[in-house]
C-alpha positions in Angstrom: 153.6 98.4 26.1 153.6 97.0 22.6 156.9 96.8 20.8 155.6 99.2 17.7 154.5 101.9 20.2 157.9 101.8 22.2 159.9 102.0 19.0 157.7 104.8 17.8 158.2 106.8 20.8 161.7 106.0 20.8 162.1 107.3 17.3 160.3 110.3 18.2 162.4 110.9 21.3 165.6 111.1 19.2 165.2 114.6 17.9 164.4 116.1 21.4 167.2 114.0 23.2 169.8 115.2 20.4 168.6 118.9 20.2 168.3 119.2 23.8 171.7 118.1 24.5 173.2 120.6 21.9 171.0 123.3 23.6 172.4 122.3 27.0 175.9 122.0 26.0 176.2 124.8 23.5 173.5 127.2 24.1 174.9 130.3 22.5 173.8 129.7 19.0 170.2 129.6 20.1 170.1 132.4 22.6 169.8 135.3 19.8 167.1 133.1 18.1 165.4 132.6 21.1 164.9 136.1 22.3 161.5 136.8 20.9 160.2 134.1 23.3 162.4 134.8 26.2 161.9 138.5 26.3 158.2 137.8 26.5 158.5 134.9 29.1 161.1 136.3 31.4 159.0 138.9 33.1 156.5 136.3 33.7 159.3 134.0 35.3 160.4 136.9 37.4 156.9 137.2 39.1 157.0 133.5 40.0 160.0 133.8 42.2 162.9 136.1 42.4 165.6 133.2 42.0 164.0 131.8 38.8 166.4 132.2 36.0 165.4 134.8 33.3 168.4 135.3 31.0 168.2 133.8 27.7 171.1 131.6 27.9 169.9 129.9 31.0 166.5 129.5 29.6 167.9 127.8 26.4 169.7 125.5 28.5 166.9 124.6 30.8 164.6 124.0 27.7 167.4 121.6 26.5 167.6 119.8 29.8 163.8 119.4 29.8 164.0 118.0 26.3 166.7 115.4 27.1 165.0 114.3 30.3 161.6 114.2 28.7 163.0 112.6 25.6 164.4 109.9 27.6 161.1 109.2 29.2 159.0 109.2 26.2 159.6 105.5 25.3 158.8 104.4 28.9 155.7 103.9 30.9 155.8 107.8 31.6 155.4 108.5 28.0 152.2 110.5 28.5 153.6 113.2 31.1 156.8 113.1 29.0 154.9 114.0 25.7 152.9 116.8 27.6 156.2 118.2 28.7 157.8 118.1 25.3 154.7 119.9 23.9 155.2 122.6 26.2 158.7 122.6 25.0 158.2 122.6 21.5 155.8 125.3 21.0 158.0 128.0 22.3 161.1 126.6 20.5 159.1 126.5 17.1 157.9 130.0 17.5 161.1 131.3 18.7 163.4 129.4 16.5 161.8 129.1 13.1 160.1 132.7 12.5 160.1 132.1 8.6 157.6 134.9 8.2 160.1 137.7 9.2 162.9 136.3 7.0 163.6 138.3 3.7 166.0 135.8 1.9 163.8 133.5 -0.2 166.1 130.4 0.4 166.5 131.0 4.2 162.7 131.6 4.5 161.9 128.4 3.0 164.5 126.3 5.2 162.8 128.0 8.3 159.5 127.1 7.0 160.5 123.7 6.4 161.7 123.4 10.1 158.4 125.2 11.3 156.5 122.5 9.6 158.8 119.5 10.6 158.0 120.9 14.3 154.4 120.9 13.7 154.7 117.2 12.6 156.6 116.7 15.7 153.8 118.2 17.8 151.3 115.9 16.1 153.4 112.8 17.1 153.5 114.3 20.6 149.9 114.8 20.8 149.3 111.1 19.8 151.8 110.0 22.4 150.3 112.1 25.2 146.8 110.7 24.2 148.0 107.1 23.8 146.3 104.6 26.3 147.8 101.6 24.5 144.6 100.1 23.5 143.1 100.3 27.0 140.0 102.5 27.6 140.6 106.3 28.3 139.6 108.2 31.4 136.5 109.5 29.6 135.3 106.0 28.6 135.9 104.6 32.1 134.2 107.4 33.7 131.2 106.8 31.6 131.4 103.1 32.2 131.4 103.4 35.8 128.5 105.9 35.7 126.3 103.5 33.8 127.1 100.6 36.1 126.3 102.7 39.1 123.2 103.9 37.6 122.1 100.3 36.8 123.0 99.2 40.3 120.6 101.9 41.7 117.8 101.1 39.4 118.1 97.5 40.4 118.1 98.3 44.1 115.0 100.8 43.6 113.0 98.2 41.7 113.2 95.6 44.4 
């Protein structure tokens, strides 16, 4: 891991660790805001298993715990799965928490729009972190490379 990549992912992780800890320890301010998402997700979760929590408060806390855990893993070698988990977390957080298009008050709408756009920027950073192979060839390149070498080996054998 290069130091620049590690520092960049640690900086990106900070907002998830801090925000996740707040949601975990004090979920109540976020519960009402999260209801547009939790009311849609809860029936799907109930179908998974009858013991899966569906109440908004617990879902907010679980999301906070996920953000803390994945945020702590973001600067490590597990950055790719951690980034994918955070992508899955930030999308409903953004849609539920920053619905600027529903707000009448101009100042409040602009504030929420700024938070919405900030989260889109964070999403972009997470996408980069999820795809970052740290300069090593990615899976697609490795697959093509292996197929090319296998093809060459077969052709050499057949031409003998």
